C-alpha positions in Angstrom: 0.0 0.0 0.0 2.1 2.9 -1.4 1.0 6.5 -0.7 2.4 9.9 -1.2 2.2 13.0 0.9 -0.4 14.4 -1.4 -3.0 11.9 -0.4 -1.9 11.5 3.2 -4.8 13.5 4.6 -7.2 11.4 2.6 -5.8 8.2 3.9 -5.9 9.5 7.5 -9.6 10.4 7.1 -10.3 7.0 5.6 -8.8 4.9 8.3 -9.7 6.9 11.4 -13.1 6.6 13.0 -15.8 9.0 11.7 -15.5 12.3 13.7 -18.4 12.7 16.1 -19.7 9.2 15.7 -20.3 7.4 19.1 -19.0 3.9 18.9 -20.3 1.5 21.6 -18.1 -1.3 22.9 -18.3 -4.0 25.5 -15.0 -4.6 27.3 -14.4 -7.5 29.7 -11.5 -9.0 31.7 -11.9 -12.6 33.1 -9.3 -13.9 35.5 -9.1 -17.5 36.5 -7.0 -19.0 39.3 -5.6 -22.2 38.0 -3.9 -23.3 41.3 -7.1 -24.8 42.7 -9.0 -27.9 41.5 -12.2 -25.9 41.4 -11.0 -22.8 39.5 -11.9 -19.4 41.0 -12.8 -16.7 38.5 -13.6 -13.0 38.5 -15.0 -11.0 35.6 -15.1 -7.2 35.0 -17.4 -5.9 32.3 -17.7 -2.3 31.1 -20.0 -0.7 28.6 -18.0 2.0 26.9 -18.7 4.8 24.4 -15.7 6.0 22.4 -16.0 9.1 20.2 -13.3 10.5 17.9 -13.6 14.3 17.9 -10.9 15.3 15.4 -7.7 17.1 16.1 -6.6 18.8 19.3 -3.2 20.2 19.6 -0.9 17.7 17.9 -3.1 14.7 18.7 -6.2 12.8 17.6 -8.8 13.7 20.2 -11.0 11.0 21.7 -13.6 11.0 24.5 -14.1 7.7 26.4 -17.3 7.3 28.4 -17.9 4.3 30.7 -21.6 4.0 31.2 -21.8 0.8 33.2 -19.4 -1.4 35.3 -20.4 -5.0 36.2 -18.3 -7.3 38.5 -19.1 -11.0 38.8 -17.5 -14.1 40.3 -18.2 -17.7 41.0 -17.4 -16.9 44.6 -17.7 -13.9 46.9 -16.3 -10.7 45.4 -14.6 -8.7 48.1 -15.3 -5.0 48.2 -17.4 -5.3 45.1 -19.5 -2.1 45.6 -16.4 -0.1 46.6 -14.5 -1.2 43.4 -17.4 -0.2 41.2 -17.6 3.3 42.7 -13.8 3.8 42.3 -14.1 2.6 38.7 -16.3 5.6 37.9 -13.4 7.9 38.7 -12.4 7.1 35.1 -16.0 7.3 33.6 -15.3 10.3 31.4 -11.8 10.7 29.9 -10.5 12.9 27.1 -7.3 11.7 25.6 -4.8 12.7 22.9 -3.8 9.8 20.6 -1.0 9.5 18.1 -1.7 8.6 14.5 -0.4 5.1 15.2 -3.0 4.7 17.9 -1.3 5.1 21.3 -2.6 7.4 24.1 0.0 10.2 24.8 -2.0 12.9 26.5 -4.8 13.2 29.1 -6.7 16.5 28.4 -8.9 16.4 31.5 -6.6 15.0 34.1 -7.5 17.8 36.5 -11.2 16.7 36.3 -10.2 13.1 37.1 -8.5 14.4 40.2 -11.5 16.4 41.3 -13.8 13.4 40.7 -11.5 11.2 42.8 -11.7 13.6 45.7 -15.5 13.8 45.4 -15.9 10.0 45.4 -13.3 9.6 48.1 -15.2 12.0 50.5 -18.4 10.0 50.0 -16.6 6.7 50.5 -14.9 7.8 53.7 -18.3 8.2 55.4 -19.0 4.5 55.2 -15.5 2.9 54.9 -12.4 3.0 57.1 -9.3 1.1 57.9 -5.7 1.0 56.9 -6.3 -1.2 53.8 -9.0 1.1 52.5 -6.9 4.2 53.0 -3.9 2.6 51.3 -6.1 1.7 48.3 -7.4 5.2 47.9 -4.0 6.8 48.4 -2.7 4.5 45.7 -5.2 5.9 43.2 -4.5 9.5 44.4 -0.8 8.9 43.7 -1.5 7.5 40.3 -3.5 10.6 39.3 -0.6 12.9 40.2 1.6 11.4 37.4 0.2 11.7 33.9 2.6 9.1 32.5 1.4 6.6 35.0 -2.3 7.4 34.2 -1.5 6.9 30.5 0.2 3.5 31.2 -2.9 2.5 33.3 -5.4 3.5 30.5 -3.2 1.8 27.9 -3.2 -1.5 29.8 -5.3 -4.5 28.5 -7.6 -4.3 31.4 -8.6 -0.7 30.6 -8.5 0.5 26.9 -5.3 -1.1 25.5 -7.4 -3.4 23.2 -8.7 -0.3 21.4 -5.7 1.9 21.5 -3.5 -0.9 20.4 -0.9 0.8 18.1 -2.1 -1.2 15.1 -4.2 1.5 13.5 -1.7 3.2 11.3 -3.1 2.0 7.9 -1.8 5.1 6.1 1.9 4.6 6.5 4.0 3.9 3.4 3.8 0.1 3.9 2.8 -2.4 6.4 4.9 -5.6 6.8 3.2 -8.9 7.0 5.1 -9.8 10.2 5.9 -7.4 13.0 8.0 -8.3 16.1 7.8 -5.9 19.1 8.2 -6.0 22.9 5.3 -6.2 25.2 5.1 -5.8 29.0 2.3 -7.9 30.7 1.2 -5.7 33.6 -1.0 -8.4 35.2 1.8 -11.0 35.2 4.4 -9.2 37.3 5.6 -6.8 34.5 6.7 -9.9 32.5 8.5 -8.8 29.3 7.9 -10.9 26.1 8.3 -10.5 22.3 5.1 -10.5 20.2 4.9 -11.7 16.7 2.0 -9.9 14.8 0.8 -11.3 11.5 -1.1 -8.9 9.3 -3.7 -9.8 6.7 -5.7 -7.4 4.4 -8.8 -8.2 2.5 -10.7 -5.4 0.7 -9.8 -2.8 3.4 -10.7 -5.2 6.2 -7.7 -6.0 8.5 -6.9 -8.9 10.7 -4.0 -9.0 13.2 -3.1 -12.3 14.7 -0.7 -12.1 17.6 1.4 -14.8 19.4 4.5 -14.9 21.6 7.8 -15.4 19.7 8.3 -19.2 20.2 12.0 -19.4 20.8 11.7 -17.0 23.7 8.4 -18.2 25.1 7.9 -17.1 28.7 4.1 -17.8 29.0 2.1 -21.0 29.0 -0.3 -19.4 26.4 -0.3 -16.1 24.6 -2.6 -15.4 21.7 -4.5 -12.4 20.4 -6.6 -11.3 17.4 -7.9 -7.9 16.2 -10.4 -7.4 13.4 -11.2 -4.1 11.7 -13.6 -3.2 8.9 -12.5 0.0 7.2 -12.3 2.5 10.1 -14.1 0.4 12.7 -12.4 -1.9 15.2 -14.8 -4.9 15.5 -13.0 -7.3 17.8 -10.0 -7.4 20.1 -9.2 -10.5 22.1 -6.1 -11.5 24.1 -5.6 -14.6 26.2 -2.6 -14.9 28.5 -1.8 -17.9 30.7 0.9 -18.7 33.3 1.1 -21.8 35.4 -1.1 -20.1 38.0 -3.4 -17.7 36.2 -5.4 -17.4 33.0 -6.7 -13.9 31.9 -8.9 -13.3 28.9 -9.2 -9.6 27.7 -12.0 -9.0 25.3 -13.4 -6.0 23.3 -16.4 -6.2 21.0 -18.2 -3.5 19.0 -21.9 -3.4 19.7 -23.1 -0.5 17.7 
């Protein structure tokens, strides 16, 4: 796919989401404990609206609205109500994204800090204890560092399946095989090498991902992304160690 600078803007418009169009997604993260005979599992589901709003400063400007958070488990879910309330600290986020598809700027970080203080003041009326305060202080500390907030939002369990760095369709060429490093946050910051296989069919794109076999550090690592023109339809990643299996999933719902 060869392009010149003269049609660069046209290619960008073609392969980015339609400005102002609200895209609804279902995100989920399911974690299974493999150490026990009767496997424990917990699942976090989020209903999310993502809207591309054009350019702001030097970035692509996106609004991310989380409209619902659901936590389920096959056993008791400790602090379920508390975790849901804390989750809504990040219910309205405005981010700057590179053309390649990575978050690099939080435009409303100050609003997130204010929302955290508001939620914290309400929670402190009904909750107390050292563990509770340590948890809240950890989120406070996170929000003081934009780079850490970006890393958190870019993780698989948040929005990393959508902002996946595989959206640059308008570059001069796309190799059929890409190898790049990946840090697995939920597996003790484990560093692996990804092999990404790219396929194109009438402007529909499929990226199949696996761990580079000769350096394999996981028991299982597989992923797939499917796009149709400027719409990401599916994102799925499964990672497994000897003790834990995690499935991260994104699906377009309208």
